[in-house]
N, C-alpha and C positions, 0 to 999 in steps of 0.2 A: 808197260809204261802207261800211266794214267794221263789222259788229256785234260781232265777236269778234276780239281780237288774240291771236295765237299767237306766243309768244316762247320762245327756247331759248338756252342758254348757249354752244353751239358747233354747228358743222355735223354733228358726229358724233351729235348728238341727233335729227337730222332723220328717220332711219328710224322712230323711235318716235313723234315728234310728228306725222308725216304721218297717223297714224291719227286724230288729232283733226281735222285738216283734211278728211280723207275723210268723217268722220262728219258734220261740219258741212255739207259739200257735199250729203250724202244728205238732210239736212233743209232744204236750200235756204237756208242761213244764210250770209251773206257774212262773209268773214274776211280778215285780212291776216296775213302770216307773216314773221318776221324773226329774225336772230341778234342777241341783245342780252346780252352777258356782263356780269354784275355785277362781276366782278373785272378783266377786260381792257378793257372799255369802260364804265366807271361813268357817264361823262357822258351817253352814249347811253341807258343804262338810266334815269337820272334823267329825261331829256327824254321818253323813251317813256312812262314811268309817269305823269309829271305831266301829259302832254298828250293821252293816248289818249282820254279822255272828251270832249275838245274837238273831236276828229275824228269823234265819233259812236260810238266803241267802247263797248260796254255790259258786256262781260265780258272778262277777260284770262285766258288759259291760259298758264302759265309752266312750262316743263320744264327741269330741271337735274339734273346728276349730281354726284357727289363732295360737296363742302361745300354745294352747292345753295342758295346765298343768293338767287338771282334771284327766286323766287316771294315770299319774305318781304320783300325790299327793294322789289319792285314794290308789294306790298300796303301798305307803309309810306308810299308816295308817292302812291297813287291813291285816289279815292273809289269806284272800281269793285270789284266782287267779283273775287277772284283765285282761280283753281283751280291748285293746284300738282301737277305730275307728277314724282315722283321717278324718276330714270333710273339704272339700273345701268350705270355707266361703267367704263372700263378702270382708273381709279384708285380705284374704289369698294370699300367693305368689304361685299361682297355686297349692296350697295344700301341697307344700313341707315343709313349716314351721310346719304344723300340723303333717305330717308324721315324720319328724326328731325329733320334740318335744316328740312324743310318743315312737318312736323307740329307740332313743339314751339315754336310761336310764342307770344310773350308776350301777355297779355291786352291787348286794344285793337287788335291787328294780326292779325286772323284770315286764314288761308289754308285754303280747302277743299282737302283733300288726297285724291287717289285712290291706288290701289295702285301698286306698283312697275311702271313701264313701261306703265301703263294709260291712255295718251292717248285711246283710244277712249272710256273712261268720262268723261274730262274733256270731250270733245266732247258726250257725252250730257248731262252735268250742265249745261254751258253752254246747250244747247238747252232743258232744263227750266227754267232760270232765265229765259231769254228767253220761253219759252212761258207763264210765269206772267202775262204781260201781252200776249200775242199769240196770239189764238185759232187762227190758221193753224198756227203751230208747235205749239201744244198738241194740235191734231187729229193732226198728223203724229206726235207723241210717243205719243198713244193708239194709233194704228195700228201704230207700231213695237212697242209693248208687247204688243199683241194678237198680232203676228207671233211674238214670243218665246214667248208662251204656246202658240200653235199648234205651234211646233217641239217643245216639250217634250211636249205631248199626242201628237203624231205619233210621237215616239221611244218614248213609253210604250206606245202601241198596237203599234208594231213589235216591241217587246220581248215583249209578250204573245203575239203571233201567230207570231213567229219563234224565240222562246226565247232 
């Protein structure tokens, strides 16, 4: 049973969205991954969003480029939290169209939105959401955060000693 559903608008989004999958794997969180286009396969998108929670999914990460309707449409259909990943695609306006399409949701249909192409952050946010009710994931998150701190302190020390 997957705890996180990762969906994307097209296969060209996979190189970005793979970062979310890799991050979840590092935290030992189960996931499923699929291509679900809001525009080309709307019936599949409706079915996925309406039924993900019935399969045990607890968080959806949805990546999309261009008009980027997938995260918002999924959020409108599911009781689950949705994390949107705006993707700079070939038909994108420097990614701003994707960012604004995901970020500017109407009241009542929230989508947590990460930075452009930041699927890794979406995976981390999903882990934090799950960790709020799972002490094992929470411990892994605390360990991860300590490792980030250690890297910064190590870099700062190296700068002092090596100039």
